N, C-alpha and C positions, 0 to 999 in steps of 0.2 A: 899151764897146768891143765891136765886132762880132767874130764868130768866123770869118767867111768862109763859113759854112754856114748855110742857112736851111731849116728843116723846116716845111712847111705840114701842119698836124696837125689831125685831128679826134678828140677824146679818146675817144669810144665805139667807134671803128673798130678792129677787131682787127688789121688790117694796120698801122695807125699804132702800136698798142701794141707790136707786134713790132719795129718800127723804133726806137721810144723805148727799149725794153728792150735791144736790141742796142747802140745807141749808148751807153747808160749803162754797160753791162757793159764795153765797150771803152774807156770814158773819153773819148769823143769829144764835145767841146763844140759846141753849135749854138744858133742863135737860133730862136725859135718864132713862127710866124704861125698863130694859131688860125683854123680855117675850119669853121664850123658848116654842114654840108651840108644841114641841114633848113631853112636860110634861103634866100630868093630869091638868085639869082646876084648881083644888084647890092649885096647886103649882105655878100658874101664879100670876102676880101682882094683888092686890086687885082692883086697879083702872081700870083694863081692864074689860069691861062689857061683859056679856054672849053674845056669837055670834060674838064679835069683833075679828078681826085679824090684827096684825100690818101690815103696819104702822098706828098708830093713833096719831095725833097731837092734844093736848089739849091746848086751849088758853082761860082761864076763863071758861065760860059756853059753849064754842064752841068746838065741837069735829069733827075733819076732818079725814077721812079714805081713801081718794083717793089721790094718788100722784099728779095728776094734780091740784086738789083743793088746796093742801098744797103748791105747787109751786106758784100758784096765790096769796095765802094768804101771803107767805113770800115776794114775789116780791113787794107787796103793802105796806110793812112796811116802815115807814118814813126814817129809817137809811139805807135802801137798795138802791144801785145805780139804777137810773131810767132806765138804759140800759137793765136791766133784764126783764122789761116789758115796753119797749119804747113806749110811747103814739103814736108816729108817725107810728109805725108798729104793733100796738097792735092786730089788727084782724089777721094778718098773724101769729103772735106769738101764739095767742090762737088757731088758726086753727091747727098748727103743734103740739101744746101742746096736743090737743085732739087726734090727730093721735098717738102721742107718748104714750099716756095713753093706747090706744087700742093695740098698738104693744107691750107694756110692759106686758099687760095681756096675750098676746099670748106667750111671752117668759116665763112668770111665769108658765103658764099652761103646756108648753112643759117641763120645768125643773122639775115640780112636777111629771110628768109621767116618766121622764127619771131617776130621782134620788130618787123617793119616793117608789120604789119597791125593793124587795130583790135581784132580778136579774136585771141587766141593760136592759132597754128597750128604743129603739129609737122611740120617739113619731112621729105622723104625723107633718111634718114641713111646710106644704103648706102655712099657714097663716104667719108664721115667715119669710119664704123665700120671699113671696110676699111683706111684709113690708120692708125688706132690699132692694129689687129691687127698690121699689118706692123711698126709701131714697137715694139710689145711683143715680138714674135718676135725682132726685131733686138737689142733691149737685153737680152733673156734670153740670147741667144747670146753677146753681148758680155760679160755678167756671168760666164757660165760660162768664158769665156776670160780672165777677170781684168781686164776693162776697165770703166771707169765712165762713159765718154762716147760719143757717137754715132759719131765717126769718127776720133778722135785720142786720144793719152794724156791730154790736158787738154781743158777746155771749149773749143769752137770755134764759129764761126758756124753750123756744122751743127746745133748744139744749140738755137739761139735760136728759130727758127720752129716746130720740132716741140714745144718747150715750150709755146708759146702755144696750139697746137692741142690739146695734152693738157689744159692747165690750164683753158681756157675751154670745152672740150667739155661740162663739167659743167653749164653753163648750159642745155644742150639735152637734159639728162637722159640722156646717154649713159652706159651701164654701164661703170664703170671699176674695179670690184672685181676684175675678171679681169686687171688690168694691174699686178701687183706690181713688175715690173722698172721700169716707167715711173714708178711712185710713188716708188721709191727714187731714181731719177735726178732726178725733179722736186724732191725734197727737197734734193739736192745743188745743183741750179740755184738754189734759193732762198737758199742759203748763200753764193753768190758775191758778192764785192764789187761794188757798183753795181747789184745786183738791185733792180728796181722792180716794184710791183704795178700791175694795171689799176684805175684809179680807179672806184669805185662797184661793183666786182665782188668778192664774197667770195673769200678766198684758199683755193681748193679743193685746189690741188696738194699 
């Protein structure tokens, strides 16, 4: 039986992991079409359009290619708990979702440079380090105010993309010992029902 949603997924891609994680946490079922982007175009799934790169979520005639958009779409499904896009905190959630999208792009670009060459290359890390510092400062302030999550009283879509950025930044040898607030928050993320790890990557968070 089909779910009505199809995700074109490339397992090692961090944006794809963010989408898989978010959909799993929200309990959204979908069908998967694996797309190995290291293969020639003619060996990729026929449903993946020229120029498209996973993640691509297809819902009927709608095609979504940005993790932030996919998170919003999923959170607005009738069967998904309202806390993932809590109306009382919607603007704060969307603000941090937008930040998470940009930080995820910085992580993806850095990983492409580091792991996409024959010889290991350590890419410029300024944007990623700045994103982590802002995240740590924010969660430190949230903790002092008695809050455990990025933008709402419970976990929301605002937490998903920043978690991926923090968890997988360790692959790039980014110093995280100075991020105690993020470590505590990441531990809570790992305890959520539906949490899934990135295949082939040690669980650093």
